[in-house]
N, C-alpha and C positions, 0 to 999 in steps of 0.2 A: 309616134307623135300623139299628143293629147290636146283636145280642145272640143268645144261644143259644136262648132260649125266647120272648123278646119284646124289642123294642128298648130297650136300656139306654143307648145312646150315640147321639146324633143329630147329623147334620151338615145344616145348612140353608143354602141360597143365598138371600140377601136383597139383591136388586139395589139397593134404596134405602139400605142401611146404608153408612156411611162406611168406607173401608179402614182397616186397622190401621196403626200406626206401622211404620217399616221393621224394627224389632225389638221386638215387643210383649212379649217375655219369656215367651210361651206355648210350651210344648213338649208335644206330644201324641204318645205312642208307641202304635202299633197292633201287636198280635201277629200274626205270620205263621207259617204251618205249616212252611215250608221256606225254605232259602236262595234257591231259585229264585223263590219268591214275593216275597222282599225285593228281589231284582234286578228283577223285573217291576214292582213298586211304583215303584222308582226310575226305571226307563225310562219307564213310563207317565206318571209325574208330570212328568218333563222334557218329554215330548211334549205335555202339557196346559198348559205354560206355567210350571211350577215351575222353581226354580233349585237346583242341587246345593249342599248344605250339609255334605256328607260322603258320598263314594261308598260303594257296598255293600262291606262287608268285615268282618273280625273286629274286635271291640271288647272292652274290659274295662270292666265296670260296677262299681258299688259292691260287689257281692257275687258276681259271676259273670262269665264270658265269654259272649259272644253274637255273632251276626252281625246287623249292622244297616246302615241307610242313612238319611240325613237329607236332607230337602227343605225349602225355603222356598216356600210357596205364593205365588201372585201378590199376595196381601195382606201377605206378610211373616211369616206364621205358620210355626213350625218343626214339621214332621211327621217322625216316625221310624217305620220298619217294623223289627220285631225278631223274630228267630228264635233258638231255642236248640238248634242241631244238636249231634250227638255231638262231644265234645271232640277226637276224633281228627282231626288235620289242621288244626285251628283255631289260628292264632297270634294271641294278643291284641295289640291296639294300644291306645295311650292313648285315653281317651274324647274325643269331639269336644266342643268348647266351644260 
């Protein structure tokens, strides 16, 4: 469970649950404190069996620029780590689909 004062967001492993479709349409973004944390998320997810769905780098969102990385977990779910570093030196790229 994740949360500042108590778990507000839970991730559970249920071995008996069927896997998701190859693209279930779910996109979960998790806030990271730093660019380095985004890069570590991506590297660790790849090492744990995820696949890259967008390498760490600058992005342009609906209302801001940010630094993010996208992963597909082994079940096909899309996970993103997001950081909002200083705008200095960040060159936005088009959003990942």
